[in-house]
N, C-alpha and C positions, 0 to 999 in steps of 0.2 A: 394622345391622352389615354386611349384605351390600353396602349402598351405600358404606360407608366402605372396605371391602376392595376393591371395584371401583375406587374413586377412587385408592386407594394403588397398585394394580397399573397403572392408566392413567398415573399420574404417573411411576412408575418406568420404564415403557416409553417415555414421552416423553423422559425424561432420557437413556435409553440411545440413542435415536435422535438426540438433539441432539449427542452426541459424534461422530456419524458423518456429519453434514451437511457438505457441501463448502463451503469458504470462499466467500463471495460477493464478496470483493475480488479483482480481477485486476490484474496489472501490465501497463501498456501503454508502448510506446516509439515514438518517431519511426521511420518505416520505414527510415531511413538507418542505424539502429543495427544492426550486423552480427550480434550475438548472437541466437540463437533462444531462449535460456533464460538464467536467472540463478540463482545460488545464494542461499540465504537470507543467508549471511554477506556476499556482495557487495552485496545489496540493503540490508542493515543499514549497511554501510560508506558506501554512496552517500547514503542518506537521513539519516545522522547526521553527514555532513560529513567522514568519514574517508577518502573516495576520490572521485575525479572520473572514474574509468574502471572498466569491467568487466574481468574476467580476460582476455578476448580482445582487449583494447586499445580497445574502443569508448569514446569520450569521452561521458559522460552528464551531464545536469543535472537534478536532481530537481525535480518540481513537486508541490505539496501541495494537498490540500483544506483549507479553513480549519477545518472541523469536520464533525460528523455521524457517523452509524453506520459508513459505509464507512471514514472516516478512523480512527475508533477501532478498528475491526476490523483494518485494515492495521497500525496501530501494535502492537496486541497480538500478531498472528500473525507479523509479520516483523521488527519492531524490538525488541519485548520491553519497551516502555515505554508509560506512559499519556501523554496529551497534555501534561500539565503538565511531566513529566520530559523529554519529547521537546523541547518548546519551550525549556526551561531549558538543555538541552545546546546548542541552536543559539544562544541568547542569549550563552552563555559564549564560543562560537567567534567570534561577531560582535564582541562587546565587546573580545576580545583581539586582534582584527585578523586572525584566521586564516581567516575565511570571510565570505561574505555570505549573508544569510538567503535561502532558496529562495523562488521565486514561490509564492504561496499564493492559490488561486482559490476563488470562492464556490460553484461548481457542478461536477458531474461532466461536464456538457456542455462547460463552459469548459475543463476539464482536457483532454478529448479534442481540442478545437479547438486549444489551445496546443501539445499534444504533436504533433499532426499537422503543424503548420506551423513547428516550431522544431527544427532539427537537434540531435540528441543528447538531446532531452527525454525524460524517463522519469517516469511517474506511476502512479496507481492509481485505479480506478473500480469500481463495482459490476458484477458479471457481467451484470446486466440492462440496463445502460446501453448504448445504441447506440454503436459504436466504429469506424465506417468511417473509413478514412484513417490508422489506426494499426496497429501490430503488437502482438499479445499475446505476452508473454514467459512461458514456462513457468517456474515457480519450483521448483527442485530442492533 
Protein backbone atom coordinates (compact mmCIF):
# COMPACT_ATOMS: atom_id res chain seq x y z
CA UNK A 1 0.00 0.00 0.00
CA UNK A 2 2.81 2.43 0.87
CA UNK A 3 4.51 1.71 -2.47
CA UNK A 4 1.28 2.47 -4.36
CA UNK A 5 0.76 5.71 -2.44
CA UNK A 6 4.37 6.75 -3.10
CA UNK A 7 3.95 5.96 -6.83
CA UNK A 8 0.76 8.03 -6.97
CA UNK A 9 2.38 11.01 -5.24
CA UNK A 10 5.41 10.76 -7.53
CA UNK A 11 3.20 10.63 -10.64
CA UNK A 12 1.17 13.66 -9.53
CA UNK A 13 4.35 15.61 -8.83
CA UNK A 14 5.71 14.74 -12.27
CA UNK A 15 2.47 15.91 -13.91
CA UNK A 16 2.59 19.19 -12.00
CA UNK A 17 6.16 19.80 -13.12
CA UNK A 18 5.36 18.90 -16.73
CA UNK A 19 2.98 21.83 -16.96
CA UNK A 20 5.76 24.21 -15.90
CA UNK A 21 8.50 23.00 -18.24
CA UNK A 22 9.62 25.63 -20.73
CA UNK A 23 8.83 24.94 -24.38
CA UNK A 24 11.76 23.39 -26.21
CA UNK A 25 10.86 24.84 -29.65
CA UNK A 26 12.34 28.26 -30.39
CA UNK A 27 11.64 30.58 -33.30
CA UNK A 28 14.62 31.65 -35.37
CA UNK A 29 14.92 34.24 -38.13
CA UNK A 30 17.46 35.47 -40.62
CA UNK A 31 19.54 38.22 -38.97
CA UNK A 32 18.12 40.71 -41.51
CA UNK A 33 14.64 40.44 -39.97
CA UNK A 34 14.21 43.66 -37.99
CA UNK A 35 11.80 42.38 -35.35
CA UNK A 36 13.29 41.27 -31.99
CA UNK A 37 10.10 39.40 -31.13
CA UNK A 38 6.89 38.10 -32.63
CA UNK A 39 3.38 37.63 -31.26
CA UNK A 40 1.74 34.22 -31.29
CA UNK A 41 -0.93 35.57 -33.64
CA UNK A 42 1.67 36.91 -36.11
CA UNK A 43 3.47 33.58 -35.97
CA UNK A 44 0.23 31.72 -36.62
CA UNK A 45 -0.60 34.01 -39.56
CA UNK A 46 2.83 33.59 -41.16
CA UNK A 47 2.98 29.81 -40.70
CA UNK A 48 -0.57 29.23 -41.94
CA UNK A 49 -0.20 31.38 -45.05
CA UNK A 50 -2.31 34.27 -43.81
CA UNK A 51 0.53 36.83 -43.83
CA UNK A 52 3.93 37.40 -45.42
CA UNK A 53 5.13 40.05 -42.99
CA UNK A 54 5.30 40.75 -39.29
CA UNK A 55 3.59 43.74 -37.66
CA UNK A 56 6.81 45.78 -37.90
CA UNK A 57 6.81 45.34 -41.69
CA UNK A 58 9.54 42.68 -41.85
CA UNK A 59 8.88 40.43 -44.86
CA UNK A 60 9.23 36.79 -43.83
CA UNK A 61 9.08 33.36 -45.43
CA UNK A 62 8.27 30.35 -43.23
CA UNK A 63 10.52 27.28 -43.23
CA UNK A 64 9.20 24.02 -41.81
CA UNK A 65 10.56 20.81 -40.38
CA UNK A 66 9.11 17.80 -42.21
CA UNK A 67 8.25 15.99 -38.99
CA UNK A 68 9.37 15.15 -35.47
CA UNK A 69 8.86 16.22 -31.89
CA UNK A 70 9.98 19.82 -32.38
CA UNK A 71 7.63 20.18 -35.35
CA UNK A 72 4.70 18.75 -33.39
CA UNK A 73 5.48 20.90 -30.35
CA UNK A 74 5.70 24.07 -32.48
CA UNK A 75 2.36 23.34 -34.15
CA UNK A 76 0.63 22.64 -30.85
CA UNK A 77 2.11 25.63 -29.00
CA UNK A 78 1.92 28.32 -31.67
CA UNK A 79 -0.37 27.20 -34.48
CA UNK A 80 -3.00 25.28 -32.53
CA UNK A 81 -3.20 22.42 -35.03
CA UNK A 82 -1.79 18.95 -35.45
CA UNK A 83 0.35 18.10 -38.47
CA UNK A 84 -2.53 16.65 -40.51
CA UNK A 85 -4.74 19.74 -40.09
CA UNK A 86 -1.78 22.07 -40.64
CA UNK A 87 -0.79 20.43 -43.94
CA UNK A 88 -4.42 20.23 -45.08
CA UNK A 89 -4.71 24.00 -44.63
CA UNK A 90 -1.61 24.56 -46.75
CA UNK A 91 -2.80 22.12 -49.44
CA UNK A 92 -6.05 24.06 -49.67
CA UNK A 93 -4.14 27.34 -50.18
CA UNK A 94 -1.82 25.76 -52.74
CA UNK A 95 -4.58 24.10 -54.77
CA UNK A 96 -6.65 27.29 -54.83
CA UNK A 97 -3.62 29.23 -56.13
CA UNK A 98 -3.43 31.50 -53.08
CA UNK A 99 0.01 30.37 -51.90
CA UNK A 100 2.95 28.07 -52.49
CA UNK A 101 3.90 25.42 -49.96
CA UNK A 102 6.71 26.57 -47.64
CA UNK A 103 10.11 24.90 -47.83
CA UNK A 104 10.15 21.81 -45.63
CA UNK A 105 13.50 20.47 -44.43
CA UNK A 106 14.58 17.13 -42.95
CA UNK A 107 16.67 18.34 -40.01
CA UNK A 108 16.96 21.18 -37.54
CA UNK A 109 20.54 21.80 -38.72
CA UNK A 110 19.19 22.26 -42.26
CA UNK A 111 16.61 24.75 -40.96
CA UNK A 112 19.35 26.76 -39.22
CA UNK A 113 21.50 26.73 -42.36
CA UNK A 114 18.61 27.79 -44.61
CA UNK A 115 17.40 30.55 -42.28
CA UNK A 116 20.93 31.90 -41.82
CA UNK A 117 21.48 32.25 -45.57
CA UNK A 118 18.06 33.37 -46.87
CA UNK A 119 16.75 36.88 -46.30
CA UNK A 120 13.44 36.96 -44.45
CA UNK A 121 13.48 33.26 -43.58
CA UNK A 122 11.81 32.30 -40.30
CA UNK A 123 11.69 28.82 -38.80
CA UNK A 124 11.75 26.82 -35.59
CA UNK A 125 14.16 24.42 -33.94
CA UNK A 126 14.74 22.79 -30.60
CA UNK A 127 16.29 25.02 -27.95
CA UNK A 128 19.18 22.52 -27.73
CA UNK A 129 20.08 22.77 -31.44
CA UNK A 130 23.14 24.94 -32.19
CA UNK A 131 21.92 28.09 -33.92
CA UNK A 132 24.87 30.29 -34.80
CA UNK A 133 24.19 32.72 -37.62
CA UNK A 134 20.50 33.21 -36.89
CA UNK A 135 18.53 35.40 -34.55
CA UNK A 136 16.19 33.99 -31.90
CA UNK A 137 12.83 35.77 -31.78
CA UNK A 138 11.06 36.00 -28.45
CA UNK A 139 7.43 34.90 -28.71
CA UNK A 140 5.03 37.13 -26.81
